[in-house]
N, C-alpha and C positions, 0 to 999 in steps of 0.2 A: 755915390755918397750915402753913407747910412744917416738915418734920422736920430736924434735924440729923443728921450721918452717924452719929453715935454711937447716936441714937435709932433710926435705920433699922436698924442692926446688932442692936440688942437686939430689934427687932420680928422681924426674919428669924430670929433665934436662937430666940424664943419660939415661932414657928409652926413651925419644924422640930421643936422638942421636942413640941409639941401632937400633928404628925402622927405622930411617932414612938411616941406613946402610944395612937394610935388603933388598934384591932385590924385587921389586914388579913386578906385571904382565907385560908382554911385551905388546907392541902395538897391535901385531897380536892376543894375547890372548884377548885383551879388544875388538877388532873388532870381534872376534869370538863369544864372549859373547854376543854382541849387535845383530848380526845376526842370533844367534841361534834360531831356531824355532822348539818349540815341537808340538806334534800333536794337542794338546789342543789348543794351540795359533794359529796354522794354521786353525784349524776348527771355532774358534772364528772369525779370519779375514775374512774367506770365507762367513759365514753367516752374517757378517756386510756389506760386499760389495754387496751379493746377498741376499737381505731380503726374496726373495721368498722362499729359503729353509727353512726358519723358519715357514712359515705358510702354505706353500701348502702340505706337507705330512699329515697335520691334518685338511685339508680343509673339512668342513661338507658339502658333496654333496647334502645331501637331504634336508637341510635347506637353503643352499645358492646358489645352482647351478640355479635354475629356476629364482630367482631375479636377478642374474648376467647375464643371457641369456636375459631376457627382457630388462635390462638396457644397456647391451652391444649393441643389436640391435638399440634400441632408440637412443643412444649416436652417433652411427655409421651414422644413418640416418642424423643427424644434422651435423655431421663431414664432411660428403660429400660435401655438398654445401658450406660451410664455408671454406674448403681447396681450392675449386676452385676460391672463391670470394677473399680471402685474399692473393692468389698469385698475384692479380693485385695490391695490395698494395706493394707487394715485388718486383713489376717490373720484373716479371718473368712469361712464360707462364702458363696458369691455371693448367696443368697437373702436374706442380712441386709442386703445393699445395696438389695434391693427394698423391705423394711421401713423402711429408712432415706430411702428416696425417696418414701415414703407419708406417715407420721405427721408429720414435721417440716413438710413442704409444707402438709399440711392445717391444722397448727396456725398456720402464719405467715398464712394468709388471715384469721385473727380477730386476731392480735397485731401484724402488722407495718404498717408505714406506708409503705413503698415498693411503688409499683404495678408495677415491672417486674423486680425482682430475682428470681430462681430460688432459692429455698432447696432444699437437698439435699445429696448427696455432692460432695465436691470433693478434688481430687488431693493438694494440699498437707496438708491436715487429715487425709485418710485415711491418709497416709504417716506423719504425727506419731502418730497412734493406733495403727497398726501397729506402730511402733517400740516404743511401750509395751507393746502386747499381746505381743508376741514377747518381750521382756524379762521379762516376768512369767510367761508360760508357753512356755517354749523347747521344741523338739522331744526335747532330752535328758531332759526329765522324763516323757516318756511311751513311751519303749522298754521293751518287755516281753519276756521270754524264752519261747520255745515250743519244746516238745519233739516231734518228729516220729519217732517210732521211737527209734533211737540217735542221732538227729541234734539238735543244739541250735542254734537261731537266735535272732537279736534282730530284733523288727519293731517298727514304729512303730505305736502305738495312736492312728489319726488320730481316731477317733470321740471318745475322752476328750480328746485336745489340742483339737479345735474347740469341744467343749462349754466346756472351761475358758477358752479364748479369748474366747468369747462373753461369758462371765461377767465377765472382765476389762474387756472392751469396754463392757459395760453399767455397771458401776461408774465406770469412766473418763468415760463420757457423762455420767452422774448428777452427779459432781463438777464436771465442766466447766460444765454447766448451771445447778447451785447457785451456783458463783462468778459466773457472768454475771448471775443474777437478783440476787445481792447487791449486785453493783456497779452495777446497774440502779436498784436502790432508793436507793442512796447516791448516785445522780446522778454516775456516774463515766463518762458517754458522752463526755466531753470529752478522753477519753485518746486517741482516735483523731487528734486534730489533731497529736500529738506523734510520730506515726508518719509521717515524711516519705515522699514518693514513692520516692527512690533507695532507702530502707531497704526497703521494700516489694518493689521490684524486684529488688533483690539477693538477698532472702531466697527469693522465689519462684522465681528462676532457679537458686539453689542447690538447692532442694528438686526442682526439675525434673531435674537431674542425678541425685539420688538415686532419683527415681521411675523413671527410664527403665534406670538400671542394675539396679534390682530387677525388672525385666521382662524382662530378657534370657534368664532360664532358662526363662520359658514361652515365649519366641519361639522359642528352640532346642530346647526339650523335654528338657532336662537336669534331673536331680535333684540339688538342692543345698539346703542349710539356709538359713533367713533369718538374717542377722546384724543386730545392733543395737548400739549404743554407739560408741565411738571407733573411728575409721577402718574403719567398716562397708562403706564404699564399695570400701576396698582389699580387703577379705577377700571381699567379693561376687564382684568381678572375678576374683580369684585362684581362687575355687570354680569360676566358670562355665568359665575358661579351662583349668583342670585337667581338666574333663570334655568338653572341646570335641570330642573324639573319639566321645563318646557322643551327639551330636547326632541327634536324630530327624528324618530329612529330610523326611518328609511334613508334620510338625509345622512345620519352617522354611519350607518353600515355601508352605504355607498361610498363614502368618503374614506373610511378605513379600507376598504377593499382596494380602492384606487391608490392609496398609501401603501399598503403592503405590495401590490403589483409594481408600482414604480421602484420601491426599494429593491426588489428581486432583479428587476431589469437593470438597475443601475449597478448592482452587484456582479450580474453576469457581465455587463460591459467592461467592468474593471478587471475581473478576473480573465477574460478571454479576449483582451483587447487586441493582442497580438494575432489572434487567429481570426477574429471578425473583421472583414473588408471594410464595414462601416458600423458603428454603433447601432444597437437596436433603438428605433425611435420610440421609447415607451411613452413620452408625453402625446405624441399624435395619436397613439393606439388608444389611451385613456381617454382622448377627447373623442375619437369617434365612437368608441364602444359606448362610453357613458351617454353620448349624445342619442345613440341608437335605442339604448334601454329607456332613456328618460322619456323618448317621444313614443316608444312601442308600448309602455306602460303607462303613459299618460300621469307620471309622477308629479308633475306641477299641478295638475287639476285634481287628481285623486288622492294624493298624499302631501300636498302643499309643499313640495321640494322646490326650493328656489332655483331658478334658471337664469342664464343670461339675459333672455328677452330679446325684443327687437333689435335686429342688426340691419341697418339702411344699406341697401344695394348701391355701390358707386361711391366716388368720393365727392366730399363736401367742397364746395367753392370756397376759396380763400376769404378770410376776414381779418379786419383790424382788431387787434386786442384793445381791452379797456384800459388805456395807461393811467386813468386815475387811481388805480390801485397801486401804483408804482411806489409810493412813499411807505406803504406797510409791507412790501414785498423786498426792498432791495438788499437789505443786510441779510436775509435768508438766501437771495439768489447769489449773493458773493460766496457765501459758504459752500452751496451747491455746486456753484462753477468751479471751485478749487477741488473739492472732493472727486466730483465727476471727471475732471481732467487728470487728476493723480491716479486714479484706478485705471483710466485708458491708457495712459502713458506707461504704466507699471507693465501692464499686459503686452503692450507694444514692444517695449524692450526686451521682455523675456523672448517673444518669438524671434525678434531680430537677431538677438545673441545666439539662439538655437540655429537658426538659418543662415547666419552670416550675411546680414545686410543692415543696413543703418535707417534710423528713423530720426526725423527732424522734431525736436520737442517743440520749437516755436510754431511750426507748420501743424503739428498735431492739435496744440492748443487753438489755433486759428480754425482748424478743421472742425473740432469740437463746436466751437462757437458759431460757426456757418451752418452746421446740422442743425443746431437748436433753434437758431435765430431764423433762418429761412422756414424751417419746418412748423415752427410756432403759428405762423399764419395759415397753416393748414391743419390747425386743431389737434396739435401733438402735446406731449408733456415731455419734460427733460429725459434725456437718454444719455447714455454712455456706452462703454464696450462691456460685454458680459463675458465673463470667465467661462461659463458652461458652454455657451454657443461658439465661443473663441476655440476652445478645446475641440469641439465637434468639427467645426471648420478646418483646423489644422491637422486634426488626426484622420480626416478622411481625403486628404490629400491636396488641400487647397493650395494654390500656388500664388494668386495674384489677387487684387480687389475685384475681379470678374466674379469669384465666388460670392461675394457679398452682393453684388448686383443681381446675380440670378436668385440669391436668396429673398430679395425684396420684391421680385417679380412674382414668386411663389405667393407671398403675401398679397400682392396686388390681383393676382389671379382670384384670391378667395373674397377679396373686398368687393370687386367689380361683377363676379359671376355667382359664386355660391356662399355667400355670407349667410343667407337665410337659413341654411342647412344647420348651423350651430345655434340657432335660437332657442332649441331645447337642451342645450348643455348646461348641466348642473353647477352651480357655483361650489359646491362642495368638492367637485373634481378639480376646479381651478384651485382651491385652497389646498388640495392634496399636492398638486404640482408644485406650488410655491413651497410649501413645508419640506418636501423631500429634496427639492433642489437646494435647500439651505442645509442640509445635514453636513455637507463639507465643511461649512463655516463653523460648525458646532465642535468639529474635530480640533479646532484651534485652542480650544480650553486646555488640551493637554500641554501648551506652552507654559502654563501657570507653575507646575512644580519645576521644570527647567529654569525658569526665571527666578523663582524663589531661591534655589541653590546657587545660582551663579550670579545673582544680581545683588546689588545694596538697596536698601529702601530708606527713603527720606520723606519726611512729611513737611509741606510748606503750610506752616500754620497762618501766616498772614494772608494767604490766598484761599485757604481751605482745601488744598489739593494735594493728594498723594502722589509720589512720582516714583518710578522705578527708572534705575539706568544699568544697562549692561555694558560693562568696557566703558565706552564714551558715548552711549547713545541713551538719551532720556526718553523713556517711553510713556506715550499718552496714557494717562492714569483711567483708561476706560473700564479696567477690572475693578477697581475700587468701588465704585457706584455706577453700575450699568445704567440705571434708569436716570438718575439724576443728571450725571454730567450729559448724557446723550440729549436730554430734552433742555438742559439749561443753555447749552451752546447753540442749538439749532432751533430752538423754539420760543426763546426770549428775543423778540423782534427788536428790542431797545439796545440789546449789549451783546447780541450773537456775533456780529462782525468783530468787534473788539476782542472778545473772549477766544475766538477761534484764531486770530492772529497772535494772541498772547501764548497760547497752548501751542502753537505751530513754532513760535519762538523758542519755547523751552524744549522743542523735540530736535533742535538742530543738531546735526552730525557732521562735524567738520573734521573728520580724520584724527589727528592727535590733540584737537584741542577740543574745550568744552566752552560752551556759553550756560552760565548758570543763571537762574533767575529765580531765586527764594524771595525777593522782594521786587520792587518797582525797577531796580537798576541791575544792569548786567554785570557779571564779575567774571572776567576772562582768566581762566586758570589753566595750567598745564594739565593734561590729562595724564594718569599714570600708564606707564609702558607696560604692555602685556608681558 
């Protein structure tokens, strides 16, 4: 017998009321269901957090080991001089660049999903770290008065300054790693897709300008303070040229010789990369030869050439950072966390596509965070993946993360056994290594004519920012004012995080749709079809 519509309605209402009166699971039961972890789920989580467990048991020793050994040794030889050099950019003593080239690389072997990227020091991130470090521990804080008889003089206490700067770098690295870990746990690995290629290329080119200018004083051998903040490039150039007459000629000649040699070696590596089994290690040749010349000719004592100085043998004991500095560093740490991860995941995806394997964006973000966070307790500064070293690791036949592990062991050998050999290494040689390694970034200036011909230009008067967009991608306006924008975003501690997010939002690239932000509001419009 079929029920009428009114009877069916009453039946549904009755069943609903009955269900509502039935007792449901308690809050404690719900929590226990959420936190319950079966053996399969625990195993899945463990393999996700530690990707090495998924590939190491099946590692083909006969096929991959020899290639990984050659690649690891080649990458380690490059990583050693770059670690020493990029410590200058981070405003810490060179030995801390070696620490930053060991601990993070070792950790990435366990947590990373890319087989070819080389974790460690990188020029752009080191420069951003150095800007924060110098801002929080400027030279002006460490001048002391000394009395010699009736004469009173003011000298710089470099020991106290360097100790404070290392402490600032440790806290900054801890915060950066913590932010990356939190974002990784929240599955924010997708943010990299919103950083378009023109944005990253523009940013790295502007950073290269800052890096090269910051190294001029080391190349010329003049003594100037390090500037940070708005218009730091202008102040740095003014300081260098105001003391150009004090140029140390032996320092300049040695630095220029290193630059010419490195340029020739890089050109040969590029021209004959198909014929050479491994690239010629120009950086380590420069380090060894310049150290020998400096020691043999006593350049530091007789010609006043600045050298690296004391390099302690062995590793330092772990220490807790001074977290009282956190309020001054948190916004800068957020910006560096995003930029560092974006550069790393971009390289990882390039190699993954080329060699036909996949990388997990969220796990990479977590891996970057763990590398920075854990390493920070061992006196390191912020690191990310390096393009030049990654190319060496891939081109020399690296197959897995074992190559990175061996590269870190090369650095460890130097730190614990023969670090003292490089105490006579001239700083001008390190400046030459930095400047020549950035020549590739300056080639990106060639993008400007192409963008001018194929792009539209719009000026956002209310925000004071110029914008380019090509098809449906709005480009970060780093070309408009290289110095002002770079410093305003990453050195204004009050507003840097907000401006980073706003400029990130106006660079959204969502296929056939544009988000335009000429004012505070977003306007969604259909992008023109090509």
